[in-house]
N, CA, C and O atoms as a CHARMM CRD file, in Angstrom:
* protein
*
  304
    1    1 MET  N      0.82400  -1.19100   0.00000 PROA 1      0.00000
    2    1 MET  CA     0.00000   0.00000   0.00000 PROA 1      0.00000
    3    1 MET  C      0.86200   1.24500   0.00000 PROA 1      0.00000
    4    1 MET  O      0.62600   2.15300  -0.79800 PROA 1      0.00000
    5    2 GLY  N      1.83800   1.31200   0.86000 PROA 2      0.00000
    6    2 GLY  CA     2.68900   2.48600   0.93400 PROA 2      0.00000
    7    2 GLY  C      2.00700   3.66500   1.60400 PROA 2      0.00000
    8    2 GLY  O      1.92100   4.74500   1.01900 PROA 2      0.00000
    9    3 ILE  N      1.52100   3.47100   2.82500 PROA 3      0.00000
   10    3 ILE  CA     0.81200   4.53700   3.53900 PROA 3      0.00000
   11    3 ILE  C      1.69700   5.77100   3.68800 PROA 3      0.00000
   12    3 ILE  O      1.19700   6.89600   3.72400 PROA 3      0.00000
   13    4 GLU  N      2.99500   5.56400   3.77500 PROA 4      0.00000
   14    4 GLU  CA     3.92300   6.68600   3.88800 PROA 4      0.00000
   15    4 GLU  C      3.82000   7.59400   2.66600 PROA 4      0.00000
   16    4 GLU  O      3.90500   8.81500   2.79100 PROA 4      0.00000
   17    5 ASN  N      3.63700   7.00600   1.48800 PROA 5      0.00000
   18    5 ASN  CA     3.51700   7.78600   0.25800 PROA 5      0.00000
   19    5 ASN  C      2.19000   8.52200   0.15800 PROA 5      0.00000
   20    5 ASN  O      2.08600   9.52300  -0.55000 PROA 5      0.00000
   21    6 LEU  N      1.17700   8.03400   0.86000 PROA 6      0.00000
   22    6 LEU  CA    -0.15700   8.64100   0.81700 PROA 6      0.00000
   23    6 LEU  C     -0.39900   9.60900   1.97100 PROA 6      0.00000
   24    6 LEU  O     -1.35300  10.38700   1.93300 PROA 6      0.00000
   25    7 TRP  N      0.44200   9.57100   2.98600 PROA 7      0.00000
   26    7 TRP  CA     0.21600  10.26100   4.25600 PROA 7      0.00000
   27    7 TRP  C     -0.17700  11.72900   4.09500 PROA 7      0.00000
   28    7 TRP  O     -1.16700  12.16900   4.67800 PROA 7      0.00000
   29    8 ASP  N      0.57400  12.47800   3.32300 PROA 8      0.00000
   30    8 ASP  CA     0.31500  13.92000   3.18900 PROA 8      0.00000
   31    8 ASP  C     -0.99100  14.22200   2.47600 PROA 8      0.00000
   32    8 ASP  O     -1.48900  15.34500   2.56200 PROA 8      0.00000
   33    9 ARG  N     -1.55200  13.26200   1.78300 PROA 9      0.00000
   34    9 ARG  CA    -2.81100  13.47000   1.06100 PROA 9      0.00000
   35    9 ARG  C     -4.02600  13.03800   1.88000 PROA 9      0.00000
   36    9 ARG  O     -5.16300  13.26800   1.46700 PROA 9      0.00000
   37   10 LEU  N     -3.79600  12.42000   3.02800 PROA 10     0.00000
   38   10 LEU  CA    -4.90800  11.95700   3.86300 PROA 10     0.00000
   39   10 LEU  C     -5.54200  13.11900   4.61300 PROA 10     0.00000
   40   10 LEU  O     -4.88300  14.10700   4.93700 PROA 10     0.00000
   41   11 GLU  N     -6.83100  12.98000   4.87800 PROA 11     0.00000
   42   11 GLU  CA    -7.53400  13.96000   5.69900 PROA 11     0.00000
   43   11 GLU  C     -6.95700  13.90300   7.11700 PROA 11     0.00000
   44   11 GLU  O     -6.53800  12.83800   7.57000 PROA 11     0.00000
   45   12 PRO  N     -6.93200  15.04000   7.82000 PROA 12     0.00000
   46   12 PRO  CA    -6.41100  15.03200   9.19800 PROA 12     0.00000
   47   12 PRO  C     -7.10700  14.01700  10.10600 PROA 12     0.00000
   48   12 PRO  O     -6.46600  13.41900  10.97100 PROA 12     0.00000
   49   13 GLU  N     -8.40300  13.82200   9.91600 PROA 13     0.00000
   50   13 GLU  CA    -9.13700  12.86500  10.74000 PROA 13     0.00000
   51   13 GLU  C     -8.65000  11.43300  10.50700 PROA 13     0.00000
   52   13 GLU  O     -8.58600  10.63200  11.44000 PROA 13     0.00000
   53   14 THR  N     -8.31300  11.12300   9.26700 PROA 14     0.00000
   54   14 THR  CA    -7.82100   9.78200   8.94300 PROA 14     0.00000
   55   14 THR  C     -6.44000   9.57100   9.53800 PROA 14     0.00000
   56   14 THR  O     -6.16300   8.52000  10.11700 PROA 14     0.00000
   57   15 ARG  N     -5.57600  10.56300   9.39700 PROA 15     0.00000
   58   15 ARG  CA    -4.24300  10.46500  10.00500 PROA 15     0.00000
   59   15 ARG  C     -4.36600  10.30600  11.51900 PROA 15     0.00000
   60   15 ARG  O     -3.65100   9.50800  12.12600 PROA 15     0.00000
   61   16 GLN  N     -5.27500  11.06800  12.12400 PROA 16     0.00000
   62   16 GLN  CA    -5.46600  10.99000  13.57000 PROA 16     0.00000
   63   16 GLN  C     -5.92600   9.59500  13.98500 PROA 16     0.00000
   64   16 GLN  O     -5.44100   9.04800  14.97600 PROA 16     0.00000
   65   17 TRP  N     -6.85900   9.02100  13.23100 PROA 17     0.00000
   66   17 TRP  CA    -7.32300   7.66900  13.55000 PROA 17     0.00000
   67   17 TRP  C     -6.16200   6.69000  13.49200 PROA 17     0.00000
   68   17 TRP  O     -6.01900   5.83700  14.36900 PROA 17     0.00000
   69   18 LEU  N     -5.34400   6.80900  12.47600 PROA 18     0.00000
   70   18 LEU  CA    -4.21500   5.89200  12.31600 PROA 18     0.00000
   71   18 LEU  C     -3.22500   6.01300  13.46700 PROA 18     0.00000
   72   18 LEU  O     -2.76200   4.99500  13.98100 PROA 18     0.00000
   73   19 VAL  N     -2.88600   7.23700  13.88700 PROA 19     0.00000
   74   19 VAL  CA    -1.92200   7.38300  14.98600 PROA 19     0.00000
   75   19 VAL  C     -2.53600   7.00200  16.33200 PROA 19     0.00000
   76   19 VAL  O     -1.81200   6.63200  17.25500 PROA 19     0.00000
   77   20 GLU  N     -3.84900   7.08700  16.45400 PROA 20     0.00000
   78   20 GLU  CA    -4.50800   6.65400  17.68800 PROA 20     0.00000
   79   20 GLU  C     -4.67300   5.13600  17.74900 PROA 20     0.00000
   80   20 GLU  O     -4.97400   4.58100  18.80600 PROA 20     0.00000
   81   21 ASN  N     -4.47700   4.47700  16.62700 PROA 21     0.00000
   82   21 ASN  CA    -4.60700   3.01700  16.53500 PROA 21     0.00000
   83   21 ASN  C     -3.37300   2.40900  15.86900 PROA 21     0.00000
   84   21 ASN  O     -3.49900   1.69500  14.87400 PROA 21     0.00000
   85   22 PRO  N     -2.16800   2.68800  16.41400 PROA 22     0.00000
   86   22 PRO  CA    -0.94000   2.25800  15.72400 PROA 22     0.00000
   87   22 PRO  C     -0.73200   0.75100  15.67400 PROA 22     0.00000
   88   22 PRO  O      0.07500   0.27500  14.87700 PROA 22     0.00000
   89   23 GLY  N     -1.43000  -0.00400  16.49400 PROA 23     0.00000
   90   23 GLY  CA    -1.27900  -1.45800  16.47800 PROA 23     0.00000
   91   23 GLY  C     -2.25100  -2.15500  15.55400 PROA 23     0.00000
   92   23 GLY  O     -2.22600  -3.38000  15.42700 PROA 23     0.00000
   93   24 CYS  N     -3.10300  -1.38700  14.90900 PROA 24     0.00000
   94   24 CYS  CA    -4.12000  -1.96200  14.02400 PROA 24     0.00000
   95   24 CYS  C     -3.46500  -2.47100  12.74100 PROA 24     0.00000
   96   24 CYS  O     -2.80500  -1.71400  12.02900 PROA 24     0.00000
   97   25 ARG  N     -3.65000  -3.75200  12.45400 PROA 25     0.00000
   98   25 ARG  CA    -3.08800  -4.34100  11.23000 PROA 25     0.00000
   99   25 ARG  C     -4.10200  -4.39200  10.10100 PROA 25     0.00000
  100   25 ARG  O     -3.73300  -4.44900   8.92800 PROA 25     0.00000
  101   26 ILE  N     -5.38400  -4.37100  10.45700 PROA 26     0.00000
  102   26 ILE  CA    -6.44500  -4.43300   9.45200 PROA 26     0.00000
  103   26 ILE  C     -7.26600  -3.15400   9.53600 PROA 26     0.00000
  104   26 ILE  O     -7.85500  -2.85100  10.57400 PROA 26     0.00000
  105   27 LEU  N     -7.29800  -2.41400   8.44500 PROA 27     0.00000
  106   27 LEU  CA    -8.04500  -1.15900   8.42300 PROA 27     0.00000
  107   27 LEU  C     -9.53100  -1.42100   8.18700 PROA 27     0.00000
  108   27 LEU  O     -9.89400  -2.17200   7.28100 PROA 27     0.00000
  109   28 PRO  N    -10.38400  -0.80800   8.99600 PROA 28     0.00000
  110   28 PRO  CA   -11.82900  -0.93000   8.76700 PROA 28     0.00000
  111   28 PRO  C    -12.21600  -0.29300   7.43600 PROA 28     0.00000
  112   28 PRO  O    -11.51600   0.58100   6.92400 PROA 28     0.00000
  113   29 ARG  N    -13.31800  -0.73400   6.89500 PROA 29     0.00000
  114   29 ARG  CA   -13.73000  -0.24000   5.57300 PROA 29     0.00000
  115   29 ARG  C    -13.97600   1.25700   5.56100 PROA 29     0.00000
  116   29 ARG  O    -13.79800   1.88600   4.51800 PROA 29     0.00000
  117   30 THR  N    -14.38300   1.86400   6.69200 PROA 30     0.00000
  118   30 THR  CA   -14.58700   3.31600   6.72000 PROA 30     0.00000
  119   30 THR  C    -13.26600   4.05200   6.52100 PROA 30     0.00000
  120   30 THR  O    -13.21900   5.07800   5.84200 PROA 30     0.00000
  121   31 VAL  N    -12.19100   3.52700   7.11500 PROA 31     0.00000
  122   31 VAL  CA   -10.87000   4.14000   6.94300 PROA 31     0.00000
  123   31 VAL  C    -10.37300   3.90000   5.52100 PROA 31     0.00000
  124   31 VAL  O     -9.80400   4.80000   4.90400 PROA 31     0.00000
  125   32 VAL  N    -10.58200   2.70400   5.00300 PROA 32     0.00000
  126   32 VAL  CA   -10.20000   2.38900   3.62300 PROA 32     0.00000
  127   32 VAL  C    -10.90700   3.33900   2.65600 PROA 32     0.00000
  128   32 VAL  O    -10.29400   3.84400   1.71500 PROA 32     0.00000
  129   33 ALA  N    -12.19400   3.57900   2.89100 PROA 33     0.00000
  130   33 ALA  CA   -12.97100   4.46800   2.02300 PROA 33     0.00000
  131   33 ALA  C    -12.45900   5.90200   2.11300 PROA 33     0.00000
  132   33 ALA  O    -12.39400   6.59400   1.09600 PROA 33     0.00000
  133   34 SER  N    -12.09500   6.36100   3.30600 PROA 34     0.00000
  134   34 SER  CA   -11.60300   7.73300   3.42100 PROA 34     0.00000
  135   34 SER  C    -10.23300   7.89200   2.76900 PROA 34     0.00000
  136   34 SER  O     -9.93600   8.94800   2.21100 PROA 34     0.00000
  137   35 ILE  N     -9.40000   6.86100   2.83000 PROA 35     0.00000
  138   35 ILE  CA    -8.10200   6.89700   2.14700 PROA 35     0.00000
  139   35 ILE  C     -8.32500   6.95600   0.63700 PROA 35     0.00000
  140   35 ILE  O     -7.68500   7.74800  -0.05500 PROA 35     0.00000
  141   36 ALA  N     -9.21700   6.13300   0.13100 PROA 36     0.00000
  142   36 ALA  CA    -9.50400   6.12500  -1.30900 PROA 36     0.00000
  143   36 ALA  C    -10.06800   7.46400  -1.76100 PROA 36     0.00000
  144   36 ALA  O     -9.69400   7.97000  -2.82000 PROA 36     0.00000
  145   37 LYS  N    -10.95800   8.03600  -0.97200 PROA 37     0.00000
  146   37 LYS  CA   -11.56500   9.32200  -1.33200 PROA 37     0.00000
  147   37 LYS  C    -10.52200  10.43800  -1.37000 PROA 37     0.00000
  148   37 LYS  O    -10.52700  11.26200  -2.28500 PROA 37     0.00000
  149   38 ALA  N     -9.63400  10.46500  -0.38400 PROA 38     0.00000
  150   38 ALA  CA    -8.64200  11.52800  -0.29000 PROA 38     0.00000
  151   38 ALA  C     -7.51700  11.38600  -1.31100 PROA 38     0.00000
  152   38 ALA  O     -6.98400  12.38800  -1.78600 PROA 38     0.00000
  153   39 THR  N     -7.15300  10.15300  -1.64900 PROA 39     0.00000
  154   39 THR  CA    -5.96600   9.95000  -2.48400 PROA 39     0.00000
  155   39 THR  C     -6.26700   9.45500  -3.88600 PROA 39     0.00000
  156   39 THR  O     -5.41800   9.54300  -4.77300 PROA 39     0.00000
  157   40 GLY  N     -7.47300   8.93400  -4.09300 PROA 40     0.00000
  158   40 GLY  CA    -7.79100   8.34100  -5.39000 PROA 40     0.00000
  159   40 GLY  C     -7.14200   6.97600  -5.57500 PROA 40     0.00000
  160   40 GLY  O     -7.17400   6.41100  -6.66800 PROA 40     0.00000
  161   41 THR  N     -6.55500   6.44700  -4.50800 PROA 41     0.00000
  162   41 THR  CA    -5.88100   5.16100  -4.54200 PROA 41     0.00000
  163   41 THR  C     -6.81600   4.08600  -4.00300 PROA 41     0.00000
  164   41 THR  O     -7.30400   4.18300  -2.87700 PROA 41     0.00000
  165   42 GLU  N     -7.05700   3.08400  -4.79800 PROA 42     0.00000
  166   42 GLU  CA    -7.88600   1.96200  -4.35100 PROA 42     0.00000
  167   42 GLU  C     -6.99100   0.93100  -3.68400 PROA 42     0.00000
  168   42 GLU  O     -6.08500   0.38500  -4.31300 PROA 42     0.00000
  169   43 LEU  N     -7.24400   0.67000  -2.42300 PROA 43     0.00000
  170   43 LEU  CA    -6.46800  -0.31200  -1.68100 PROA 43     0.00000
  171   43 LEU  C     -7.02900  -1.70900  -1.91600 PROA 43     0.00000
  172   43 LEU  O     -8.22300  -1.87600  -2.16400 PROA 43     0.00000
  173   44 GLU  N     -6.17600  -2.68800  -1.83800 PROA 44     0.00000
  174   44 GLU  CA    -6.63700  -4.06800  -1.94400 PROA 44     0.00000
  175   44 GLU  C     -7.50700  -4.37800  -0.73100 PROA 44     0.00000
  176   44 GLU  O     -7.10100  -4.15900   0.41000 PROA 44     0.00000
  177   45 GLN  N     -8.70500  -4.88900  -0.99100 PROA 45     0.00000
  178   45 GLN  CA    -9.66300  -5.13500   0.08700 PROA 45     0.00000
  179   45 GLN  C    -10.08300  -6.59500   0.11600 PROA 45     0.00000
  180   45 GLN  O    -10.09500  -7.28400  -0.90400 PROA 45     0.00000
  181   46 ASP  N    -10.43100  -7.04700   1.32600 PROA 46     0.00000
  182   46 ASP  CA   -10.98900  -8.38600   1.44900 PROA 46     0.00000
  183   46 ASP  C    -12.49600  -8.32300   1.18900 PROA 46     0.00000
  184   46 ASP  O    -13.01300  -7.26800   0.82300 PROA 46     0.00000
  185   47 ARG  N    -13.18200  -9.40600   1.37000 PROA 47     0.00000
  186   47 ARG  CA   -14.61100  -9.43700   1.04600 PROA 47     0.00000
  187   47 ARG  C    -15.45100  -8.58200   1.98300 PROA 47     0.00000
  188   47 ARG  O    -16.63200  -8.35600   1.72100 PROA 47     0.00000
  189   48 HSD  N    -14.85100  -8.10200   3.07900 PROA 48     0.00000
  190   48 HSD  CA   -15.55700  -7.23800   4.02400 PROA 48     0.00000
  191   48 HSD  C    -15.24100  -5.76200   3.80000 PROA 48     0.00000
  192   48 HSD  O    -15.74300  -4.89800   4.52000 PROA 48     0.00000
  193   49 GLY  N    -14.41000  -5.47700   2.80500 PROA 49     0.00000
  194   49 GLY  CA   -14.02300  -4.09200   2.52300 PROA 49     0.00000
  195   49 GLY  C    -12.87800  -3.59700   3.38200 PROA 49     0.00000
  196   49 GLY  O    -12.60800  -2.39700   3.42200 PROA 49     0.00000
  197   50 GLU  N    -12.19900  -4.50600   4.07200 PROA 50     0.00000
  198   50 GLU  CA   -11.08100  -4.14300   4.92600 PROA 50     0.00000
  199   50 GLU  C     -9.76200  -4.36700   4.18100 PROA 50     0.00000
  200   50 GLU  O     -9.68400  -5.17700   3.25800 PROA 50     0.00000
  201   51 SER  N     -8.73000  -3.63300   4.60100 PROA 51     0.00000
  202   51 SER  CA    -7.40000  -3.77400   4.00700 PROA 51     0.00000
  203   51 SER  C     -6.38500  -4.08100   5.09500 PROA 51     0.00000
  204   51 SER  O     -6.47200  -3.56100   6.20700 PROA 51     0.00000
  205   52 THR  N     -5.43000  -4.92400   4.76400 PROA 52     0.00000
  206   52 THR  CA    -4.37300  -5.28500   5.70200 PROA 52     0.00000
  207   52 THR  C     -3.15600  -4.41300   5.44900 PROA 52     0.00000
  208   52 THR  O     -2.72900  -4.23600   4.30800 PROA 52     0.00000
  209   53 LEU  N     -2.60100  -3.86900   6.52900 PROA 53     0.00000
  210   53 LEU  CA    -1.40000  -3.05600   6.43600 PROA 53     0.00000
  211   53 LEU  C     -0.16400  -3.94100   6.34300 PROA 53     0.00000
  212   53 LEU  O     -0.11100  -5.01000   6.95000 PROA 53     0.00000
  213   54 SER  N      0.81500  -3.49900   5.59300 PROA 54     0.00000
  214   54 SER  CA     2.09200  -4.21300   5.51800 PROA 54     0.00000
  215   54 SER  C      2.89700  -3.90500   6.78700 PROA 54     0.00000
  216   54 SER  O      2.59400  -2.94100   7.49000 PROA 54     0.00000
  217   55 PRO  N      3.91600  -4.71300   7.08200 PROA 55     0.00000
  218   55 PRO  CA     4.77400  -4.40300   8.23100 PROA 55     0.00000
  219   55 PRO  C      5.40800  -3.01400   8.11800 PROA 55     0.00000
  220   55 PRO  O      5.55800  -2.31600   9.12100 PROA 55     0.00000
  221   56 GLY  N      5.77900  -2.61600   6.90800 PROA 56     0.00000
  222   56 GLY  CA     6.35200  -1.28600   6.70300 PROA 56     0.00000
  223   56 GLY  C      5.35200  -0.17500   6.99200 PROA 56     0.00000
  224   56 GLY  O      5.70900   0.85700   7.56000 PROA 56     0.00000
  225   57 ASP  N      4.09100  -0.38800   6.59700 PROA 57     0.00000
  226   57 ASP  CA     3.04200   0.58400   6.89600 PROA 57     0.00000
  227   57 ASP  C      2.84800   0.70500   8.40400 PROA 57     0.00000
  228   57 ASP  O      2.71800   1.80900   8.93400 PROA 57     0.00000
  229   58 CYS  N      2.82900  -0.43300   9.09100 PROA 58     0.00000
  230   58 CYS  CA     2.66100  -0.42800  10.54800 PROA 58     0.00000
  231   58 CYS  C      3.81300   0.31900  11.22500 PROA 58     0.00000
  232   58 CYS  O      3.58800   1.10100  12.14900 PROA 58     0.00000
  233   59 ASP  N      5.03600   0.08300  10.77200 PROA 59     0.00000
  234   59 ASP  CA     6.20100   0.77600  11.32700 PROA 59     0.00000
  235   59 ASP  C      6.08200   2.28200  11.12400 PROA 59     0.00000
  236   59 ASP  O      6.35800   3.05800  12.03900 PROA 59     0.00000
  237   60 PHE  N      5.67600   2.69400   9.93600 PROA 60     0.00000
  238   60 PHE  CA     5.52600   4.12500   9.65100 PROA 60     0.00000
  239   60 PHE  C      4.47900   4.74800  10.57000 PROA 60     0.00000
  240   60 PHE  O      4.70500   5.82600  11.11900 PROA 60     0.00000
  241   61 ILE  N      3.34500   4.08800  10.74300 PROA 61     0.00000
  242   61 ILE  CA     2.27200   4.62800  11.58500 PROA 61     0.00000
  243   61 ILE  C      2.73200   4.70400  13.04300 PROA 61     0.00000
  244   61 ILE  O      2.42200   5.67200  13.73800 PROA 61     0.00000
  245   62 ARG  N      3.46400   3.69700  13.50900 PROA 62     0.00000
  246   62 ARG  CA     3.99300   3.74700  14.88100 PROA 62     0.00000
  247   62 ARG  C      4.94600   4.92400  15.05500 PROA 62     0.00000
  248   62 ARG  O      4.90100   5.61000  16.07600 PROA 62     0.00000
  249   63 ARG  N      5.80400   5.16300  14.07200 PROA 63     0.00000
  250   63 ARG  CA     6.72400   6.30900  14.14700 PROA 63     0.00000
  251   63 ARG  C      5.94700   7.62100  14.15000 PROA 63     0.00000
  252   63 ARG  O      6.29300   8.54100  14.89200 PROA 63     0.00000
  253   64 ALA  N      4.90200   7.71900  13.32900 PROA 64     0.00000
  254   64 ALA  CA     4.06700   8.93000  13.29400 PROA 64     0.00000
  255   64 ALA  C      3.37800   9.13600  14.64100 PROA 64     0.00000
  256   64 ALA  O      3.27100  10.26700  15.11500 PROA 64     0.00000
  257   65 ALA  N      2.91300   8.05700  15.25700 PROA 65     0.00000
  258   65 ALA  CA     2.26100   8.14400  16.56800 PROA 65     0.00000
  259   65 ALA  C      3.26100   8.58700  17.63400 PROA 65     0.00000
  260   65 ALA  O      2.94200   9.42100  18.48200 PROA 65     0.00000
  261   66 GLU  N      4.45700   8.03400  17.58700 PROA 66     0.00000
  262   66 GLU  CA     5.49400   8.42100  18.54800 PROA 66     0.00000
  263   66 GLU  C      5.87900   9.88400  18.37600 PROA 66     0.00000
  264   66 GLU  O      6.07400  10.59400  19.36300 PROA 66     0.00000
  265   67 LEU  N      5.98900  10.33300  17.15200 PROA 67     0.00000
  266   67 LEU  CA     6.32500  11.72500  16.87400 PROA 67     0.00000
  267   67 LEU  C      5.23000  12.65100  17.39300 PROA 67     0.00000
  268   67 LEU  O      5.51800  13.67500  18.01100 PROA 67     0.00000
  269   68 GLN  N      3.98500  12.29300  17.14300 PROA 68     0.00000
  270   68 GLN  CA     2.87300  13.11100  17.62200 PROA 68     0.00000
  271   68 GLN  C      2.85400  13.14000  19.15100 PROA 68     0.00000
  272   68 GLN  O      2.61000  14.18800  19.74900 PROA 68     0.00000
  273   69 ASP  N      3.10600  12.00600  19.77700 PROA 69     0.00000
  274   69 ASP  CA     3.14100  11.92500  21.23600 PROA 69     0.00000
  275   69 ASP  C      4.26600  12.80000  21.79000 PROA 69     0.00000
  276   69 ASP  O      4.07100  13.51500  22.77300 PROA 69     0.00000
  277   70 ALA  N      5.43000  12.74500  21.16900 PROA 70     0.00000
  278   70 ALA  CA     6.55900  13.55400  21.61600 PROA 70     0.00000
  279   70 ALA  C      6.25300  15.04400  21.47500 PROA 70     0.00000
  280   70 ALA  O      6.59600  15.83200  22.35700 PROA 70     0.00000
  281   71 LYS  N      5.61400  15.43300  20.38100 PROA 71     0.00000
  282   71 LYS  CA     5.24600  16.84300  20.18300 PROA 71     0.00000
  283   71 LYS  C      4.24800  17.30300  21.22400 PROA 71     0.00000
  284   71 LYS  O      4.34100  18.42900  21.71200 PROA 71     0.00000
  285   72 SER  N      3.29100  16.45000  21.57500 PROA 72     0.00000
  286   72 SER  CA     2.27200  16.84700  22.54700 PROA 72     0.00000
  287   72 SER  C      2.88400  16.98900  23.94600 PROA 72     0.00000
  288   72 SER  O      2.42200  17.80800  24.74100 PROA 72     0.00000
  289   73 HSD  N      3.91900  16.19600  24.25100 PROA 73     0.00000
  290   73 HSD  CA     4.56700  16.30400  25.56000 PROA 73     0.00000
  291   73 HSD  C      5.45600  17.53400  25.67100 PROA 73     0.00000
  292   73 HSD  O      5.59100  18.09800  26.75700 PROA 73     0.00000
  293   74 THR  N      6.05700  17.95700  24.58000 PROA 74     0.00000
  294   74 THR  CA     6.93100  19.12300  24.61800 PROA 74     0.00000
  295   74 THR  C      6.12300  20.42100  24.58900 PROA 74     0.00000
  296   74 THR  O      6.62200  21.46100  25.02000 PROA 74     0.00000
  297   75 SER  N      4.90200  20.38200  24.09500 PROA 75     0.00000
  298   75 SER  CA     4.09500  21.60200  24.03300 PROA 75     0.00000
  299   75 SER  C      3.27300  21.79500  25.29900 PROA 75     0.00000
  300   75 SER  O      2.62400  22.82900  25.45600 PROA 75     0.00000
  301   76 SER  N      3.28600  20.82500  26.20400 PROA 76     0.00000
  302   76 SER  CA     2.51200  20.92900  27.45800 PROA 76     0.00000
  303   76 SER  C      3.22200  21.77300  28.47100 PROA 76     0.00000
  304   76 SER  O      2.71700  21.96500  29.57700 PROA 76     0.00000
């Protein structure tokens, strides 16, 4: 999928959901739909409309979550 390549094109709400759920390996169809709407990229989906993240995608999202967490602690 390459979520890192799509990241800047995602809606802020979608990015927020991803960083709030960094351990999620399977994206719900609502998140898949918002990614497709924002980027025009159709993700590979199972019969339930869900998409599985690659290990690289999961690593990127965890790093984004850690970065956001670090920023929130320094601004407090």
